[in-house]
N, C-alpha and C positions, 0 to 999 in steps of 0.2 A: 334763512334763519334756523331751519330745522335740519340742515344738511348733515350735521354731526350726529344725528340720532340714528341708532340702529333700527331695524325693522320693527322689533317688539316695542321699543320706546315710542317710535313714530305712531304705531297703531294705538298705543295707549293714549298718546296725545290727541290723536284724531277722535278717539272714542270719548274721552273725558274732557278735552280742552275746548270743544265747541258744542253748541246746542242749537237745535232747530227752533227758529222763532215762530210765532203764530202765523206769520205770512209765508212760511215755508222756506225762508232764507236761513243761512247759517251764520251764527255769531259766536264770538269768543265766550266761553263759559263764565269768565270773570270780566266784569265791566272794564272798559278802557281806563276809566278814572281810578279804579282800584289798582290796576297795573301801573299806571303813571305814578300814583302815590307811593307804591312800594319801591319803584325804581329811583325815586328822588329822595328817599328817606335816609340812606346811609350816612350822609354828613350830620344828620340830626340825632343820631343815636350814640355818638361817641361818649357822651357823658354817662349814659346808661351802661355801655360796655366797660367803661373805666371802673364802675362800681361793682362789677361781678367779682365775688369773693369765693368762687367755686372753681375747681379745675375746668378748663374750657379748651376746646380744640376749634380753631378757625380754619376754614378751607376757602380757597378762591381759585378761580380759573383765570383766564386772560383778563388783564385790566380792560376796563371799558369806560365810556363817558360817564356811566352811572357809578362805577366803583373804580376809582383811579388808583394809580400807583401811590400818589400822595396820601390818599385816604387809607390805603393798606398800611403805609408807614406810620401814619398817625395812630391807627388802631394798635399797632405794635408798641408804640410809645406809651399809650394810656393803659395798656393791658400787658405788662411785662410777664405775668404768670401764665399767659395763654400760650398754647402751642400753635404756631402758625405754619400751615402747609399749603402747597399749591400744585395745581396741574395746569401748566400754561399751554397744554395742547388742546384744552377744551374751552368752550365758550361759557356763557352764563348759565347754561342748562347742564352743568357738570354732572349732576347725579343721573340725568337722562342720557347724556352723551357718552359717559364712561362709568356705568354703575359699578363695575368690578374695581376699577381704579379708585373711584370715590370711596367705596367700602374699605379698600386697602389703606387709603389715606386716613380714614376715620380710625381704623384699628391701630395703625401706626401712631397716630396722635394720642389716642387713649393710652397706649402703652407708654409713650414718652411722658405723658402727664401722670402716670401711675394709676390710671383707671382701668384695671384689668378685669373688673366685673366680679372678682372674687371678694367676698366679704370676710373680714378677719373675724375669727372666733374670739370673743372676749375671754380673758383669763377669769377663771372661777376660783374664788378664794375658798380654801378649805377650812378657814377659821383657825388654823394652826400656825403659830408664829415661831 
C-alpha cells in the first residue's frame, strides 16, 4: 500500500499516521470508520461539486474501486469549468507518492484556469473625464 512512497514521505506517514495505544500497541491515527467514510463519499458529493462557481483544479491518480473512471467522467460532466488533470503513475496517495509531480500538476492547472496568484491592480479614477 505504501510502496510508492519515497523515504521522506514514508517516514512522515510512520511518524504521523500511527499512534501508540494505551496498551502499547500501534493503531492508525485516524479511526477506520473515518477512513471508510471518506473513501465511500465521492459518489455523494457530485451535487456539491456541480455547484462550485469558482475556478477549480481537480487532480486524480489511478482509478480505484473508490474513485472510478465513471465517477471521474461524471465529475467532468457536472463541472465543465474545472481543469481536470491526472497522474496515472501514482496511487491514491498522489501527493505523498509524487510530491513534485503533484505540485507541478497544481501549478499547471492553476495557470490553465487563470489562477496565477497575481492580483490585478484596480484602475484608479482621476476624476477627470
